[in-house]
GUBA-122167 format. One record per residue: residue in three letters; x negated, y negated, z of N, C-alpha, C, O in turn. Coordinates in steps of 0.2 Angstrom, whole numbers, plus 2048, in hexadecimal, padded with zeros to 3 digits. Layout:
BEGIN
 type npx npy npz capx capy capz cpx cpy cpz opx opy opz
  ALA   X   Y   Z    X    Y    Z   X   Y   Z   X   Y   Z
...
This chain:
BEGIN
 type npx npy npz capx capy capz cpx cpy cpz opx opy opz
  MET 758 7BC 7D8  75E  7BA  7D4 762 7B5 7D7 763 7B5 7DD
  GLY 764 7AF 7D4  767  7AA  7D6 76E 7AC 7D8 771 7B1 7D6
  LYS 772 7A7 7DB  779  7A9  7DD 77D 7A9 7D7 782 7AE 7D7
  THR 77C 7A5 7D2  780  7A5  7CC 77F 7AC 7C8 784 7AF 7C6
  ASP 778 7AD 7C8  777  7B4  7C4 77A 7BA 7C7 77C 7BE 7C4
  LYS 77A 7BA 7CE  77C  7BF  7D2 784 7C0 7D0 786 7C5 7D0
  LYS 787 7BA 7D0  78F  7BA  7CF 790 7BD 7C8 795 7C1 7C7
  GLN 78C 7BB 7C3  78D  7BD  7BC 78C 7C5 7BC 78F 7C8 7B8
  SER 787 7C7 7BF  785  7CE  7BF 78B 7D2 7C2 78C 7D7 7C0
  LEU 78D 7D0 7C8  793  7D4  7CB 799 7D4 7C7 79D 7D8 7C7
  GLN 79A 7CE 7C3  7A0  7CE  7BF 7A0 7D2 7B9 7A5 7D3 7B5
  LYS 79A 7D3 7B7  799  7D6  7B0 79C 7DD 7AF 79A 7E2 7B4
  PRO 7A0 7DF 7AA  7A3  7E5  7A9 79E 7EA 7A6 798 7E8 7A5
  ALA 79F 7F0 7A5  79B  7F5  7A2 799 7F3 79B 79E 7F2 797
  LYS 793 7F2 799  791  7F1  793 78C 7F6 790 788 7F9 794
  ALA 78B 7F6 789  786  7FA  786 785 801 789 78A 805 789
  GLY 77F 802 78B  77E  809  78E 782 80A 794 783 810 796
  ALA 784 805 798  788  806  79E 78F 809 79C 792 80C 7A0
  LEU 791 807 795  797  80A  793 797 812 793 79C 815 795
  ASP 792 815 791  791  81C  792 791 81E 799 794 823 79A
  ILE 78E 81B 79D  78E  81D  7A5 796 81C 7A7 798 821 7AB
  ALA 799 817 7A5  7A0  816  7A7 7A4 81B 7A5 7A9 81E 7A9
  GLU 7A3 81D 79F  7A7  823  79C 7A6 829 7A0 7AA 82D 7A1
  GLN 7A0 82B 7A1  79E  831  7A5 7A1 831 7AC 7A3 836 7AE
  LEU 7A1 82B 7AF  7A4  82B  7B5 7AC 82A 7B6 7AF 82B 7BB
  GLY 7AF 82A 7B0  7B6  829  7AF 7B9 823 7B2 7BE 822 7B4
  LEU 7B5 81D 7B1  7B7  817  7B3 7BC 814 7AE 7BC 816 7A8
  LYS 7C0 80F 7B0  7C5  80C  7AB 7C1 807 7A7 7BD 804 7A9
  PRO 7C4 806 7A1  7C1  801  79D 7C0 7FA 7A0 7C5 7F8 7A3
  GLY 7BA 7F7 79F  7B9  7F0  7A2 7B8 7F0 7AA 7B6 7EB 7AC
  GLN 7B7 7F6 7AD  7B6  7F6  7B4 7AE 7F4 7B5 7AA 7F7 7B2
  SER 7AD 7F0 7B9  7A6  7EE  7BB 7A3 7F3 7BF 7A5 7F5 7C4
  LEU 79D 7F5 7BC  799  7FA  7C0 796 7F6 7C6 795 7F9 7CB
  GLU 794 7F0 7C5  791  7EC  7CB 796 7EB 7D1 794 7EB 7D6
  LEU 79C 7EA 7CF  7A1  7EA  7D4 7A2 7F1 7D8 7A2 7F1 7DE
  LEU 7A2 7F6 7D5  7A2  7FD  7D8 79C 7FE 7DC 79C 801 7E1
  LYS 796 7FB 7DA  790  7FC  7DE 791 7F7 7E4 78F 7FA 7EA
  ALA 793 7F1 7E3  794  7ED  7E9 799 7F0 7EE 799 7EE 7F4
  LEU 79E 7F4 7EC  7A3  7F7  7F0 7A0 7FE 7F3 7A3 801 7F7
  HIS 79A 7FF 7F1  797  806  7F3 79B 80C 7F1 79A 811 7F4
  ILE 79F 80B 7EB  7A2  811  7E8 79D 814 7E4 79C 81A 7E3
  LEU 799 810 7E0  793  813  7DC 78C 811 7E0 78C 80C 7E4
  THR 788 816 7E0  781  815  7E3 77D 80F 7DE 780 80E 7D9
  ARG 778 80D 7E1  774  808  7DD 772 80B 7D6 771 807 7D1
  GLU 771 812 7D6  76F  815  7CF 775 816 7CB 775 819 7C5
  GLY 77B 814 7CD  781  815  7C9 784 81C 7CA 787 81E 7C5
  LYS 783 81F 7CF  786  826  7D0 78C 826 7D5 78D 822 7D9
  LEU 790 82B 7D4  796  82C  7D8 795 832 7DC 794 838 7D9
  ASN 795 832 7E3  795  838  7E7 79C 83B 7E8 7A0 837 7E5
  GLN 79C 840 7EB  7A3  844  7EB 7A8 83F 7EF 7AE 83F 7ED
  ASP 7A6 83C 7F4  7AB  838  7F8 7AD 832 7F4 7B3 830 7F4
  SER 7A8 82F 7F1  7AA  829  7ED 7AE 82A 7E7 7B2 827 7E5
  ARG 7AD 830 7E4  7B1  832  7DE 7B8 833 7E0 7BD 831 7DD
  ARG 7B9 836 7E6  7C0  837  7E9 7C3 830 7EA 7C9 82F 7E9
  LYS 7BF 82C 7ED  7C2  825  7EF 7C4 821 7E8 7C9 81E 7E8
  LEU 7C0 822 7E3  7C1  81E  7DD 7C8 821 7DA 7CC 81E 7D7
  LYS 7C8 828 7DA  7CE  82C  7D7 7D4 829 7DB 7D9 828 7D7
  GLN 7D4 828 7E1  7DA  826  7E5 7DC 81F 7E3 7E2 81E 7E1
  VAL 7D7 81A 7E2  7D9  813  7E0 7DB 813 7D9 7E0 810 7D8
  TYR 7D8 817 7D5  7DA  817  7CE 7E1 81A 7CD 7E5 818 7C9
  HIS 7E3 81F 7D1  7EA  822  7D1 7EF 81C 7D3 7F4 81C 7D0
  LEU 7ED 819 7D8  7F1  813  7DA 7F2 80E 7D5 7F7 80B 7D4
  TYR 7EC 80C 7D2  7ED  807  7CC 7F1 809 7C7 7F5 805 7C4
  GLN 7F2 810 7C6  7F6  812  7C0 7FD 810 7C2 801 810 7BD
  PHE 7FF 810 7C8  806  80E  7CA 807 807 7CB 80C 804 7C9
  ILE 802 803 7CD  802  7FC  7CE 802 7F8 7C7 805 7F3 7C7
  GLU 7FD 7FA 7C3  7FC  7F6  7BD 802 7F5 7B9 803 7EF 7B6
  PRO 807 7FA 7B8  80D  7F9  7B4 811 7F4 7B7 815 7F0 7B4
  LEU 811 7F4 7BE  816  7EF  7C2 813 7E8 7C1 817 7E3 7C0
  LEU 80C 7E7 7C1  80A  7E0  7C0 80B 7DE 7B9 80D 7D8 7B8
  THR 80A 7E2 7B4  80B  7E0  7AD 813 7DE 7AC 814 7D9 7A9
  GLU 817 7E2 7AF  81E  7E0  7AE 820 7DA 7B1 824 7D6 7AF
  LEU 81D 7D9 7B7  81F  7D3  7BB 81C 7CC 7B8 81E 7C7 7B9
  SER 816 7CD 7B4  813  7C7  7B2 814 7C6 7AA 811 7C2 7A7
  LYS 818 7CA 7A7  819  7CA  7A0 81C 7C3 79E 81B 7C1 798
  ASP 820 7C0 7A2  823  7B9  7A0 81E 7B3 7A2 820 7AD 7A2
  GLY 818 7B5 7A4  813  7B0  7A6 813 7AE 7AD 810 7AA 7AF
  HIS 817 7B2 7B1  817  7B1  7B8 810 7B3 7BB 80D 7B8 7BA
  ALA 80E 7AF 7C0  808  7B0  7C4 80A 7B5 7CA 80D 7B3 7CF
  VAL 807 7BB 7C9  809  7C0  7CE 805 7BF 7D4 7FF 7BE 7D4
  THR 808 7C0 7DA  805  7C0  7E1 806 7C7 7E3 80B 7CA 7E3
  LEU 800 7CA 7E6  800  7D1  7E9 7FD 7D0 7F0 7F8 7CD 7F1
  ALA 800 7D4 7F5  7FE  7D4  7FC 7FC 7DB 7FD 800 7E0 7FC
  ASP 7F5 7DC 7FF  7F3  7E3  800 7F2 7E3 808 7ED 7E1 80B
  HIS 7F6 7E7 80B  7F6  7E8  812 7F2 7ED 815 7F1 7F3 811
  GLY 7EE 7EC 81A  7EA  7F1  81D 7E4 7F2 817 7E2 7F8 816
  ALA 7E1 7ED 815  7DD  7ED  80F 7D6 7F1 810 7D4 7F3 80B
  GLY 7D4 7F1 816  7CE  7F4  818 7C8 7F1 814 7C7 7EB 815
  LYS 7C4 7F5 810  7BF  7F2  80C 7C1 7EF 806 7BD 7ED 802
  SER 7C8 7EF 805  7CB  7EC  7FF 7C9 7EF 7F8 7C8 7EC 7F3
  TYR 7C7 7F6 7F8  7C6  7F9  7F2 7CC 7F8 7ED 7CA 7F6 7E7
  LEU 7D2 7F9 7EF  7D7  7F8  7EB 7D8 7F1 7E8 7D9 7F0 7E2
  GLY 7D7 7EC 7EC  7D8  7E5  7EA 7D3 7E3 7E5 7D4 7E0 7E0
  PHE 7CD 7E5 7E7  7C7  7E3  7E2 7C8 7E6 7DB 7C7 7E3 7D6
  ILE 7CA 7ED 7DB  7CA  7F0  7D5 7D0 7ED 7D1 7D0 7ED 7CB
  LEU 7D6 7EC 7D5  7DC  7E9  7D1 7DA 7E2 7CE 7DC 7E1 7C8
  TYR 7D6 7DE 7D2  7D4  7D8  7CF 7CF 7D8 7C9 7D0 7D5 7C4
  ASP 7CA 7DD 7CA  7C6  7DE  7C5 7C9 7E0 7BE 7C7 7DE 7B9
  LEU 7CE 7E5 7BF  7D1  7E8  7B9 7D7 7E4 7B6 7D8 7E5 7B0
  TYR 7DA 7E0 7BA  7E0  7DD  7B8 7E0 7D5 7B9 7E1 7D2 7B4
  PHE 7DF 7D3 7BF  7E0  7CC  7C1 7DA 7C8 7BE 7DB 7C2 7BC
  LYS 7D4 7CA 7BD  7CE  7C7  7BB 7CF 7C4 7B4 7CD 7BE 7B2
  ALA 7D3 7C7 7B0  7D4  7C5  7A9 7D9 7C0 7A8 7DA 7BD 7A3
  LEU 7DD 7BF 7AD  7E3  7BA  7AD 7E0 7B3 7B0 7DB 7B3 7B4
  ALA 7E4 7AE 7AF  7E2  7A8  7B1 7E6 7A6 7B8 7E6 7A1 7BA
  GLN 7EA 7AB 7BA  7EE  7AA  7BF 7F0 7B0 7C3 7ED 7B6 7C1
  GLY 7F3 7B0 7C9  7F4  7B6  7CD 7F0 7B6 7D3 7EA 7B4 7D2
  ARG 7F2 7B9 7D9  7EE  7B9  7DF 7EF 7BF 7E2 7F4 7C2 7E2
  ILE 7E9 7C1 7E6  7EA  7C7  7EA 7E8 7C5 7F1 7E3 7C1 7F2
  PHE 7EC 7C7 7F6  7EB  7C6  7FD 7E9 7CC 800 7ED 7D1 800
  GLY 7E3 7CD 803  7E1  7D3  807 7E2 7D2 80E 7DF 7CD 811
  ILE 7E6 7D6 811  7E8  7D5  818 7E5 7DA 81D 7E7 7E0 81C
  GLU 7E1 7D9 822  7DD  7DE  825 7DC 7DB 82C 7DA 7D5 82D
  THR 7DC 7E0 831  7DB  7DE  838 7D4 7DE 83B 7D2 7DB 840
  ARG 7D0 7E1 837  7C9  7E2  839 7C5 7DC 836 7C4 7DC 830
  ALA 7C3 7D8 83A  7BF  7D2  838 7B9 7D3 834 7B8 7CF 82F
  PRO 7B5 7D8 836  7AF  7D9  831 7B0 7DB 82A 7AD 7D9 826
  LEU 7B6 7DF 829  7B7  7E1  823 7BA 7DB 81F 7B9 7DA 819
  VAL 7BE 7D6 822  7C0  7D0  81F 7BB 7CC 81D 7BB 7C9 817
  GLU 7B6 7CB 821  7B0  7C7  820 7AC 7C9 81A 7AA 7C6 815
  ALA 7AB 7D0 81A  7A7  7D3  814 7AB 7D2 80E 7A8 7D1 808
  SER 7B2 7D3 80E  7B6  7D2  807 7B5 7CB 805 7B5 7CA 7FF
  GLN 7B6 7C6 80A  7B6  7BF  808 7AF 7BE 804 7AF 7BA 7FF
  LYS 7AA 7C0 807  7A3  7BF  805 7A2 7C2 7FE 7A0 7BF 7F9
  LEU 7A5 7C8 7FD  7A4  7CB  7F6 7A8 7C8 7F1 7A6 7C7 7EB
  ALA 7AE 7C6 7F3  7B3  7C2  7EE 7AF 7BC 7EC 7B0 7BA 7E6
  ALA 7AC 7B8 7F0  7A8  7B2  7EE 7A3 7B4 7EA 7A2 7B0 7E5
  GLU 79F 7B9 7EB  799  7BB  7E7 79C 7BD 7E0 799 7BC 7DB
  LEU 7A2 7C0 7DF  7A5  7C2  7D9 7A8 7BD 7D5 7A9 7BD 7CF
  GLY 7A9 7B7 7D9  7AD  7B2  7D5 7B4 7B4 7D5 7B8 7B1 7D0
  PHE 7B7 7B8 7D9  7BE  7BA  7D9 7C2 7B5 7DD 7C4 7B6 7E3
  GLU 7C3 7AF 7DA  7C5  7A9  7DE 7CD 7AA 7E0 7CF 7A6 7E5
  ARG 7D0 7AE 7DD  7D7  7AF  7DF 7D9 7B5 7E3 7DE 7B8 7E3
  MET 7D3 7B7 7E7  7D4  7BC  7EC 7D3 7B9 7F3 7CE 7B5 7F4
  GLU 7D8 7BA 7F8  7D7  7B7  7FE 7D8 7BD 803 7DB 7C2 802
  PHE 7D4 7BD 809  7D4  7C2  80E 7D5 7BF 815 7D2 7BA 817
  LEU 7DA 7C2 818  7DD  7BF  81E 7DC 7C4 824 7DE 7CA 823
  ASN 7D9 7C2 829  7D8  7C6  82F 7DE 7C6 834 7DF 7C1 838
  MET 7E3 7CA 832  7E9  7CA  836 7ED 7D1 835 7EB 7D4 830
  SER 7F2 7D2 839  7F6  7D8  838 7FB 7D7 833 7FC 7D1 831
  VAL 7FE 7DC 831  804  7DB  82C 809 7D7 82F 80C 7D3 82C
  ALA 80B 7D8 835  811  7D5  839 80F 7CD 839 813 7C9 838
  GLU 809 7CC 83B  807  7C5  83B 807 7C1 835 809 7BB 834
  SER 805 7C5 82F  805  7C2  829 80C 7C0 826 80D 7BC 822
  THR 811 7C4 829  818  7C3  827 81B 7BC 82A 81F 7B9 827
  ARG 818 7BA 830  81A  7B4  833 816 7AE 832 818 7A9 833
  ALA 810 7AF 82E  80B  7AA  82D 80E 7A5 828 810 7A7 823
  ASP 80F 79F 82A  812  799  826 80E 797 820 810 794 81C
  PHE 807 799 820  803  797  81A 803 79C 815 800 79B 80F
  MET 807 7A2 816  807  7A7  810 80C 7A4 80B 811 7A1 80D
  PRO 80C 7A7 805  811  7A5  800 818 7A8 803 818 7AD 806
  SER 81D 7A4 801  824  7A7  803 826 7AD 7FF 82B 7B0 802
  GLN 823 7AE 7FA  825  7B4  7F6 81F 7B8 7F3 81A 7B5 7F1
  PHE 81F 7BE 7F3  81A  7C3  7F0 81D 7C7 7EB 823 7C9 7EC
  ASP 81A 7C9 7E6  81C  7CD  7E1 81B 7D5 7E2 820 7D9 7E1
  VAL 815 7D6 7E4  813  7DD  7E6 810 7DE 7ED 80C 7D9 7EF
  VAL 812 7E3 7F0  810  7E4  7F7 80D 7EB 7F7 810 7F0 7F5
  THR 807 7EC 7F9  803  7F3  7FA 801 7F4 801 7FF 7EF 804
  ALA 802 7FA 803  7FF  7FC  80A 7FD 803 809 800 808 808
  LEU 7F6 804 809  7F3  80A  808 7F0 80D 80F 7EC 80A 812
  HIS 7F4 812 811  7F2  815  818 7F2 810 81D 7EE 810 822
  ALA 7F7 80C 81E  7F9  807  823 7FC 80C 829 801 80F 828
  CYS 7F8 80C 82F  7FA  811  834 800 80F 837 802 80A 839
  ASP 803 815 839  80A  815  83D 80F 810 83B 811 811 835
  THR 811 80B 83F  816  807  83D 814 801 838 818 7FD 837
  ALA 80D 801 837  80B  7FB  832 80E 7FC 82B 80F 7F7 828
  THR 810 802 829  813  803  823 81A 800 823 81C 7FD 81F
  ASP 81D 801 829  824  7FD  82A 823 7F6 82A 827 7F2 827
  ASP 81E 7F3 82D  81C  7EC  82D 81B 7EA 826 81D 7E4 824
  ALA 818 7EE 822  817  7EC  81B 81D 7EC 817 81E 7E7 813
  ILE 822 7F0 818  829  7F0  815 82C 7EA 817 830 7E7 813
  ALA 82C 7E8 81E  82F  7E2  821 82C 7DC 81D 830 7D7 81C
  PHE 826 7DC 81C  822  7D6  819 825 7D6 811 827 7D0 80F
  GLY 826 7DC 80E  828  7DC  807 82F 7D9 807 831 7D5 802
  LEU 834 7DB 80B  83B  7D9  80B 83B 7D1 80D 83F 7CE 80A
  GLU 837 7CF 812  837  7C8  814 834 7C4 80E 837 7BE 80D
  LYS 82F 7C6 80A  82C  7C3  805 830 7C4 7FE 82D 7C2 7F9
  GLN 835 7C8 7FE  839  7C9  7F8 835 7CD 7F3 835 7CB 7ED
  ALA 831 7D1 7F5  82C  7D5  7F0 830 7D8 7EB 836 7DB 7EC
  ARG 82E 7D8 7E4  831  7DB  7DF 82F 7E3 7DF 832 7E7 7DC
  ALA 829 7E4 7E2  827  7EB  7E2 823 7EC 7E8 81F 7E8 7EB
  MET 823 7F3 7EB  81F  7F5  7F0 81C 7FC 7EF 81F 800 7EC
  VAL 815 7FC 7F0  812  802  7EF 80F 804 7F6 80A 801 7F8
  LEU 811 80A 7F9  80F  80C  800 80D 813 800 80F 817 7FD
  VAL 807 814 804  805  81A  806 804 81A 80D 7FF 818 810
  PRO 809 81D 810  80A  81D  818 804 821 81B 802 826 818
  CYS 802 820 821  7FD  823  824 800 827 82A 806 829 82A
  CYS 7FC 827 830  7FE  82B  836 805 827 838 805 821 838
  GLN 80A 82B 83B  810  828  83D 812 82C 843 813 832 844
  ALA 812 828 849  813  82B  84F 81A 829 852 81C 82C 857
  GLU 81D 823 850  823  821  853 829 825 854 82B 827 859
  VAL 82B 828 84E  830  82D  84E 82F 833 851 833 836 855
  ALA 829 836 851  827  83C  854 828 83B 85C 82A 83F 860
  ALA 826 835 85E  826  833  866 82E 833 868 82F 836 86D
  CYS 832 830 863  839  830  865 83C 837 865 840 839 869
  LEU 83A 83C 860  83C  843  860 83A 846 866 83E 84A 869
  ARG 834 845 869  832  848  86F 836 846 875 838 84A 879
  GLN 838 840 875  83C  83D  87A 843 83F 87A 846 840 87F
  THR 846 83E 874  84E  83F  874 84F 847 872 855 849 873
  LYS 84A 84A 870  84C  851  86D 851 851 868 855 856 867
  ALA 852 84C 864  857  84B  85F 85E 84D 861 862 84F 85E
  MET 85F 84C 868  866  84D  86B 86B 852 867 86B 858 869
  SER 86E 84F 862  873  854  85F 871 85A 85C 875 85F 85B
  LEU 86A 85A 85B  867  860  857 864 864 85C 861 86A 85A
  ALA 863 862 862  85F  866  867 861 86D 868 85D 871 86A
  ARG 868 86E 868  86A  875  869 86B 879 863 86E 87E 863
  THR 869 877 85D  869  87A  857 863 87D 855 85D 87B 857
  PRO 863 882 850  85C  884  84D 858 87F 84A 851 880 84A
  LEU 85A 879 848  856  874  845 851 871 84A 84C 86E 848
  ALA 852 872 851  84E  870  856 847 873 855 842 870 858
  GLU 847 879 852  840  87C  851 83C 878 84D 835 87A 84D
  LEU 83E 874 849  83A  870  844 835 86B 848 830 869 845
  TRP 837 86A 84E  832  866  852 831 868 859 82F 864 85E
  ARG 831 86F 85A  830  872  861 828 871 862 826 870 868
  HIS 824 873 85D  81D  872  85E 81A 86B 85D 81D 868 858
  PRO 815 869 861  813  862  860 811 860 859 812 85B 856
  ILE 80D 865 855  80B  863  84E 811 863 84A 811 85F 845
  HIS 816 867 84B  81C  866  847 820 860 848 823 85D 844
  THR 820 85E 84F  823  858  851 820 852 84D 823 84D 84A
  ARG 819 852 84C  816  84C  849 817 84C 841 819 847 83F
  GLU 817 852 83E  819  853  837 820 851 836 821 84E 831
  MET 824 854 83A  82B  852  839 82D 84B 83A 831 848 836
  GLY 829 848 83F  82A  841  840 828 83D 83A 82B 838 838
  SER 822 83F 837  820  83B  831 825 83C 82B 826 837 827
  GLN 827 842 82A  82C  843  825 832 83F 825 835 83C 821
  ILE 835 83F 82B  83B  83B  82D 83A 834 82C 83E 830 829
  THR 834 831 82E  832  82A  82D 832 828 826 835 823 824
  ASN 82F 82C 822  82F  82A  81B 836 82B 817 837 827 813
  VAL 83A 82F 819  840  830  816 844 82A 818 848 827 814
  LEU 844 828 81E  847  822  821 845 81B 81D 849 817 81B
  ARG 83E 81B 81C  83C  815  819 83F 815 811 840 80F 80F
  CYS 83F 81A 80E  841  81B  807 849 819 807 84B 815 803
  LEU 84D 81B 80C  854  819  80C 855 812 80D 859 80F 80B
  TYR 850 80F 812  851  808  813 84F 804 80D 853 7FF 80C
  LEU 84A 806 80A  849  802  804 84E 802 7FE 850 7FD 7FB
  GLU 851 808 7FE  857  809  7F9 85D 805 7FB 860 802 7F7
  ALA 85E 805 802  864  801  805 862 7F9 804 867 7F5 804
  CYS 85C 7F7 803  85A  7F0  802 859 7EE 7FB 857 7E9 7FA
  GLY 85B 7F3 7F6  85B  7F1  7EF 855 7F3 7EB 854 7F0 7E6
  TYR 852 7F8 7EE  84C  7FB  7EA 84D 801 7E7 851 806 7EA
  GLN 84A 803 7E1  84A  809  7DE 844 80D 7E1 83E 80A 7E0
  VAL 844 812 7E4  83F  816  7E7 83D 81C 7E4 841 820 7E2
  THR 836 81D 7E3  833  823  7E0 82E 825 7E5 82A 821 7E8
  VAL 82E 82C 7E7  829  82F  7EB 825 834 7E8 828 839 7E5
  THR 81F 834 7E8  81B  838  7E5 814 83A 7E9 814 837 7EE
  GLU 810 83E 7E6  80A  840  7EA 804 83B 7E7 803 83B 7E1
  LEU 800 839 7EB  7FA  835  7E9 7F4 83A 7E9 7F2 83D 7ED
  VAL 7F1 83A 7E3  7EC  83F  7E2 7E5 83C 7E5 7E5 836 7E7
  GLY 7E1 841 7E7  7DB  83F  7EA 7DB 840 7F2 7D6 840 7F5
  TRP 7E1 842 7F4  7E2  843  7FB 7E4 84B 7FC 7E8 84C 800
  GLU 7E1 84F 7F8  7E4  856  7F8 7E2 859 7FE 7E6 85E 800
  HIS 7DE 857 802  7DC  85A  808 7DF 856 80E 7DC 856 814
  SER 7E4 852 80D  7E7  84E  812 7EE 84E 812 7F1 84F 80C
  MET 7F2 84E 818  7F9  84E  818 7FC 847 816 802 846 815
  LYS 7F7 842 816  7F9  83B  815 7F9 839 80E 7F5 835 80C
  ASN 7FD 83C 809  7FC  83B  802 802 839 7FF 803 83B 7F9
  GLU 807 837 803  80E  835  800 80D 82E 7FD 80C 829 801
  LEU 80F 82D 7F7  80F  826  7F4 817 824 7F3 81A 828 7EF
  ILE 818 81E 7F5  81F  81C  7F5 81F 815 7F0 81B 811 7F2
  VAL 822 816 7EB  822  810  7E6 82A 80D 7E6 82E 811 7E4
  ALA 82B 807 7E8  831  804  7E8 831 7FE 7E4 82D 7F9 7E4
  ARG 836 7FE 7DF  837  7F8  7DA 83E 7F5 7DC 843 7F8 7DC
  TYR 83E 7EE 7DC  844  7EB  7DE 849 7EA 7D8 847 7E8 7D3
  THR 84F 7ED 7D9  854  7EC  7D4 85A 7E8 7D6 85E 7E5 7D2
  GLY 85B 7E7 7DC  860  7E3  7DF 866 7E7 7E0 86B 7E4 7E3
  GLN 866 7ED 7DE  86C  7F2  7E0 86B 7F5 7E6 868 7FA 7E7
  LYS 86E 7F2 7EB  86E  7F5  7F2 873 7FB 7F3 879 7FB 7F2
  LYS 870 801 7F4  874  807  7F5 877 808 7FC 873 809 801
  ARG 87D 807 7FC  881  807  803 880 80F 805 880 810 80B
  SER 880 813 800  880  81A  802 879 81C 806 879 820 80B
  ALA 874 818 804  86D  819  807 86D 816 80E 86B 819 813
  ALA 871 811 80F  871  80E  816 875 812 81A 874 813 820
  GLN 87A 815 817  87F  81A  81B 87B 820 81D 87B 822 823
  ARG 877 823 819  873  829  81A 86E 827 820 86C 82B 824
  LEU 86B 821 81F  865  81F  824 868 81F 82B 865 822 830
  ARG 86E 81C 82C  871  81C  832 873 822 835 873 824 83B
  GLN 876 827 830  877  82E  832 871 831 835 872 835 83A
  LEU 86C 831 831  866  834  833 863 831 83A 861 835 83E
  LEU 863 82B 83B  861  828  841 866 82B 847 863 82C 84C
  ALA 86C 82B 846  871  82E  84B 86F 836 84C 86F 838 852
  GLU 86E 839 847  86D  840  847 867 842 84B 867 847 84F
  PHE 862 83E 84A  85B  840  84E 85A 83C 854 855 83C 857
  GLY 85F 838 856  85F  834  85C 85A 82E 85C 856 82D 860
  LEU 85A 82B 856  855  826  855 859 81F 854 856 81A 851
  GLU 85F 81E 856  863  818  855 85F 812 858 860 80C 855
  GLY 85B 813 85D  857  80D  860 852 80A 85B 850 804 85C
  LEU 850 80E 855  84C  80B  850 84F 806 84B 84C 802 848
  ALA 856 807 84B  85A  803  846 858 7FC 846 857 7F9 840
  GLY 859 7F8 84B  858  7F1  84B 851 7EF 84B 84F 7EA 848
  VAL 84C 7F4 84D  845  7F2  84D 842 7F3 846 83E 7EF 843
  ARG 843 7F9 843  840  7FB  83C 844 7F9 836 842 7F8 831
  TYR 84B 7F8 837  84F  7F8  831 854 7F2 832 85A 7F3 832
  PRO 851 7EC 834  856  7E6  835 85A 7E4 830 85F 7E0 831
  HIS 858 7E5 829  85C  7E3  824 861 7E8 821 863 7E8 81C
  LEU 861 7ED 825  866  7F3  823 86D 7F0 822 870 7EE 827
  PRO 870 7F1 81C  877  7EF  81C 87C 7F3 820 87B 7F9 822
  GLU 881 7F0 822  887  7F3  826 88A 7F8 821 88B 7F7 81B
  THR 88C 7FE 824  88F  803  820 896 805 822 899 80A 820
  SER 899 801 827  89F  803  82A 8A5 803 825 8AA 807 825
  ALA 8A4 800 81F  8A9  800  81A 8A9 805 815 8AD 806 811
  VAL 8A3 809 815  8A2  80F  811 8A7 814 812 8A6 819 80E
């Protein structure tokens, strides 16, 4: 098979008998079977194993939240730009492009990933697919925020299981790039838990609430909970409407929290005030300037 034939084969959506297969597998209309095979979500025989079925379920559930955002942002002919942080093997990016961006004459996806082999593999596959408006960058989230060759503004920012403070970096990227929407699934979070172990939450140390983080596993879970609450308050304080829900497909994981933030421009001073109060209550004031540099002043509240 020539290079052109291979590209056409990879781009080809489900047709004829393949439509029956796609329906049986629960694929979305127009989804390319060859793409899913190239991503090793489908076997060469077009089958889904249990792990791949779960993986596809996760990506489709995310797509359900992202597609309406893309539609809304592009309805006036605007060319949407999307940054996918911690892209990994870029399952999300490729499926988004295949189902949404491919049919458009404009719009770009940037996959940002620190592991060079994954970036190289994604670049190669995008070239084979003819997905010309997909770019893959070998750098961290923080590095991409400072990179002068990146667009000055992004419409949508996604971060799927970006570890520890990488989710905070993705939020910082979104704020710096004036993102209209952010879709975040936080992963392991150790920073706040470490602070709790060090400070013992000072003002709460002598209260019954200290039992919430007396055991190490509870400290870790409590730290994750506090981290995501602070992130949501920060986004609200910066002008975003925030929705928090559960991401399906992670039923056997604690890391299944989905945060969807849409920019409205209405900065909630009450959210900024609550965030500062929580930082003080848990002895986390040292994080204010590092993690929440755009937090509005609340002295006048």
